[in-house]
GULUMKOL-327175 format. One record per residue (C-alpha): y, x negated, z negated; residue number from 1; residue in one letter. Coordinates in steps of 0.05 Angstrom, whole numbers, plus 5000, padded with zeros to 4 digits. Layout:
! residues N
Y X Z NUM A
...
! end
This chain:
! residues 310
1697 7340 3573 1 X
1758 7362 3597 2 X
1775 7308 3646 3 X
1756 7322 3728 4 X
1691 7290 3737 5 X
1643 7288 3791 6 X
1581 7335 3795 7 X
1515 7307 3786 8 X
1450 7331 3804 9 X
1431 7383 3739 10 X
1511 7395 3735 11 X
1526 7474 3724 12 X
1582 7510 3752 13 X
1606 7516 3687 14 X
1590 7450 3654 15 X
1565 7378 3652 16 X
1495 7360 3631 17 X
1497 7321 3563 18 X
1448 7267 3577 19 X
1450 7217 3523 20 X
1418 7268 3469 21 X
1362 7236 3415 22 X
1300 7261 3452 23 X
1288 7318 3386 24 X
1353 7346 3411 25 X
1312 7351 3480 26 X
1248 7383 3451 27 X
1275 7429 3406 28 X
1303 7480 3455 29 X
1226 7490 3480 30 X
1204 7508 3409 31 X
1272 7563 3392 32 X
1271 7580 3460 33 X
1316 7638 3447 34 X
1384 7638 3418 35 X
1359 7683 3356 36 X
1311 7632 3339 37 X
1366 7580 3330 38 X
1416 7625 3291 39 X
1447 7602 3230 40 X
1496 7648 3188 41 X
1556 7610 3162 42 X
1620 7643 3110 43 X
1682 7625 3084 44 X
1745 7644 3074 45 X
1814 7614 3070 46 X
1876 7641 3024 47 X
1931 7668 3078 48 X
2005 7653 3038 49 X
2016 7593 3088 50 X
1989 7633 3152 51 X
2031 7700 3131 52 X
2092 7652 3127 53 X
2073 7620 3188 54 X
2063 7684 3229 55 X
2125 7721 3205 56 X
2158 7645 3230 57 X
2128 7658 3299 58 X
2155 7727 3303 59 X
2227 7708 3282 60 X
2230 7664 3334 61 X
2213 7721 3394 62 X
2139 7722 3395 63 X
2131 7795 3392 64 X
2055 7815 3371 65 X
2043 7757 3338 66 X
1987 7740 3285 67 X
1934 7713 3239 68 X
1880 7733 3296 69 X
1932 7680 3351 70 X
1924 7633 3271 71 X
1852 7643 3285 72 X
1843 7622 3355 73 X
1886 7569 3359 74 X
1848 7535 3301 75 X
1792 7537 3333 76 X
1811 7517 3407 77 X
1850 7459 3366 78 X
1778 7439 3324 79 X
1750 7441 3393 80 X
1799 7383 3426 81 X
1771 7343 3360 82 X
1701 7366 3356 83 X
1683 7377 3427 84 X
1595 7388 3421 85 X
1621 7461 3381 86 X
1639 7473 3459 87 X
1569 7459 3486 88 X
1519 7505 3502 89 X
1449 7514 3533 90 X
1425 7550 3585 91 X
1344 7544 3625 92 X
1331 7499 3566 93 X
1385 7440 3580 94 X
1439 7421 3538 95 X
1517 7423 3576 96 X
1584 7419 3558 97 X
1631 7468 3575 98 X
1688 7452 3620 99 X
1738 7489 3589 100 X
1749 7532 3535 101 X
1728 7605 3547 102 X
1739 7659 3481 103 X
1702 7720 3490 104 X
1741 7793 3455 105 X
1729 7857 3451 106 X
1790 7898 3459 107 X
1820 7975 3455 108 X
1889 7988 3492 109 X
1898 8046 3418 110 X
1851 8038 3353 111 X
1815 8111 3371 112 X
1746 8124 3383 113 X
1759 8160 3441 114 X
1795 8102 3472 115 X
1744 8059 3515 116 X
1726 7977 3507 117 X
1733 7926 3542 118 X
1716 7849 3539 119 X
1771 7801 3555 120 X
1751 7730 3575 121 X
1817 7681 3566 122 X
1814 7613 3580 123 X
1849 7562 3536 124 X
1862 7486 3545 125 X
1850 7436 3486 126 X
1920 7410 3485 127 X
1946 7487 3470 128 X
1998 7492 3415 129 X
2000 7550 3371 130 X
2048 7583 3424 131 X
2008 7574 3486 132 X
1949 7607 3453 133 X
1992 7669 3441 134 X
2028 7669 3507 135 X
1950 7660 3538 136 X
1917 7711 3512 137 X
1974 7759 3511 138 X
1981 7755 3586 139 X
1906 7765 3597 140 X
1913 7819 3553 141 X
1964 7854 3589 142 X
1929 7850 3645 143 X
1876 7884 3630 144 X
1897 7939 3609 145 X
1958 7939 3669 146 X
1929 7993 3706 147 X
1865 8003 3742 148 X
1800 7970 3725 149 X
1789 7895 3699 150 X
1727 7854 3729 151 X
1688 7862 3671 152 X
1683 7938 3687 153 X
1684 7933 3758 154 X
1615 7898 3749 155 X
1598 7937 3698 156 X
1609 8002 3737 157 X
1577 7976 3794 158 X
1501 7961 3746 159 X
1517 8032 3717 160 X
1506 8067 3781 161 X
1435 8030 3795 162 X
1380 8067 3773 163 X
1340 8041 3708 164 X
1279 8009 3731 165 X
1314 7969 3781 166 X
1367 7951 3729 167 X
1319 7917 3694 168 X
1298 7882 3752 169 X
1372 7862 3780 170 X
1387 7840 3697 171 X
1320 7795 3694 172 X
1335 7772 3770 173 X
1398 7746 3740 174 X
1376 7714 3677 175 X
1332 7670 3731 176 X
1389 7662 3771 177 X
1433 7633 3703 178 X
1369 7594 3673 179 X
1372 7551 3737 180 X
1453 7548 3745 181 X
1445 7586 3801 182 X
1484 7646 3777 183 X
1554 7657 3827 184 X
1615 7633 3788 185 X
1654 7696 3802 186 X
1604 7729 3752 187 X
1609 7681 3701 188 X
1676 7681 3696 189 X
1676 7756 3677 190 X
1616 7757 3640 191 X
1621 7769 3563 192 X
1559 7733 3552 193 X
1581 7670 3582 194 X
1635 7629 3545 195 X
1650 7578 3486 196 X
1656 7633 3434 197 X
1662 7706 3419 198 X
1711 7735 3362 199 X
1720 7800 3340 200 X
1769 7826 3288 201 X
1738 7866 3225 202 X
1804 7872 3200 203 X
1839 7918 3250 204 X
1775 7962 3233 205 X
1790 7949 3145 206 X
1722 7923 3136 207 X
1699 7852 3116 208 X
1664 7812 3162 209 X
1597 7820 3194 210 X
1546 7771 3224 211 X
1549 7795 3296 212 X
1487 7759 3336 213 X
1472 7719 3389 214 X
1472 7741 3457 215 X
1404 7717 3489 216 X
1433 7739 3554 217 X
1487 7678 3576 218 X
1504 7623 3536 219 X
1542 7640 3489 220 X
1534 7583 3428 221 X
1580 7612 3363 222 X
1606 7683 3351 223 X
1666 7691 3296 224 X
1674 7757 3263 225 X
1740 7759 3204 226 X
1751 7815 3167 227 X
1814 7852 3130 228 X
1858 7817 3076 229 X
1833 7821 2999 230 X
1861 7818 2948 231 X
1839 7769 2889 232 X
1870 7751 2809 233 X
1860 7685 2805 234 X
1885 7629 2740 235 X
1929 7577 2773 236 X
1931 7506 2745 237 X
1970 7515 2691 238 X
1919 7586 2672 239 X
1965 7639 2690 240 X
1937 7696 2731 241 X
1960 7710 2794 242 X
1950 7750 2855 243 X
1925 7722 2917 244 X
1900 7746 2988 245 X
1843 7723 3030 246 X
1808 7737 3092 247 X
1743 7721 3094 248 X
1698 7706 3164 249 X
1635 7703 3190 250 X
1603 7657 3235 251 X
1533 7652 3266 252 X
1519 7586 3314 253 X
1469 7565 3352 254 X
1440 7503 3316 255 X
1411 7473 3374 256 X
1481 7450 3414 257 X
1494 7403 3352 258 X
1461 7380 3290 259 X
1490 7405 3219 260 X
1525 7344 3202 261 X
1573 7357 3270 262 X
1581 7443 3254 263 X
1598 7423 3181 264 X
1648 7373 3205 265 X
1671 7419 3253 266 X
1684 7471 3209 267 X
1723 7428 3145 268 X
1779 7413 3202 269 X
1782 7482 3220 270 X
1795 7509 3155 271 X
1850 7456 3153 272 X
1881 7485 3214 273 X
1877 7548 3174 274 X
1902 7525 3113 275 X
1963 7493 3144 276 X
1985 7521 3219 277 X
2048 7484 3235 278 X
2001 7425 3256 279 X
1987 7477 3310 280 X
2059 7467 3337 281 X
2052 7406 3375 282 X
1986 7384 3426 283 X
1935 7346 3391 284 X
1947 7266 3387 285 X
1891 7256 3433 286 X
1841 7292 3461 287 X
1763 7285 3449 288 X
1703 7279 3501 289 X
1645 7292 3482 290 X
1612 7231 3470 291 X
1537 7251 3496 292 X
1557 7271 3561 293 X
1544 7199 3597 294 X
1475 7166 3565 295 X
1506 7099 3597 296 X
1567 7096 3559 297 X
1534 7124 3497 298 X
1485 7059 3498 299 X
1545 7015 3518 300 X
1582 7040 3452 301 X
1532 7024 3419 302 X
1525 6954 3432 303 X
1598 6953 3424 304 X
1586 6972 3357 305 X
1525 6923 3340 306 X
1568 6868 3375 307 X
1626 6871 3325 308 X
1575 6887 3259 309 X
1551 6820 3276 310 X
! end
């Protein structure tokens, strides 16, 4: 998925067409046309004691402002490196493997109601460690508030000057270009509606996570929201009451990019990294490529497996 490939007919500037899927996977996007038609909702939680120790350790090492959110981001990036089908997207009723890992997030410079939102898009690599994730996120965040407006705000401001009826036509035209993979790369790079995942923190607002809808415009297939820490009294293995802290998170996914088994295996790995974030200190031993990009390679691997069994 992340190695440089020769662009073929049908590929997009932001992704390679997946050519080795089963017939149903090619038909389902024509049955579930819109992203909201294909939304699945998943919720889970993780106990924060290990993550909090890890955060303290990173801050002691000089990573000021390192927090739980960076642990969640790093865990997701690492999960994508091991389960690359999580980084697919659907556009124009076709499935693509994204060329990099793009995470969008709405942010404020100050947590006040009068302070305006902006959206940042952070580009990660599958071999990134937790430190790499923190540095990439911090650099992108600082650039967004370094003075003046960022690229996303500039595009939004220009669109805001367009009269309403013409604006509807402009958005329709952009959607049509995107459908055929002709949307200029400069727009997809700043668009919050294009990317691997959108994440939002309800914890900073002091409330539980919400199930945030997926956008029909663009191609973001996963939306993650995580909530505030909450305390729970539980019994330990000896039957003694203990007080633990949990963070809940809710995930909305586009079921057309991969099946339920694939999502389940990915979320299990995601949970493992949240429980033991020290696994994120080193790059992954291996970065896996989407197995379905090349149909010929997939057929060859199936034949090799069959021969081994025989």
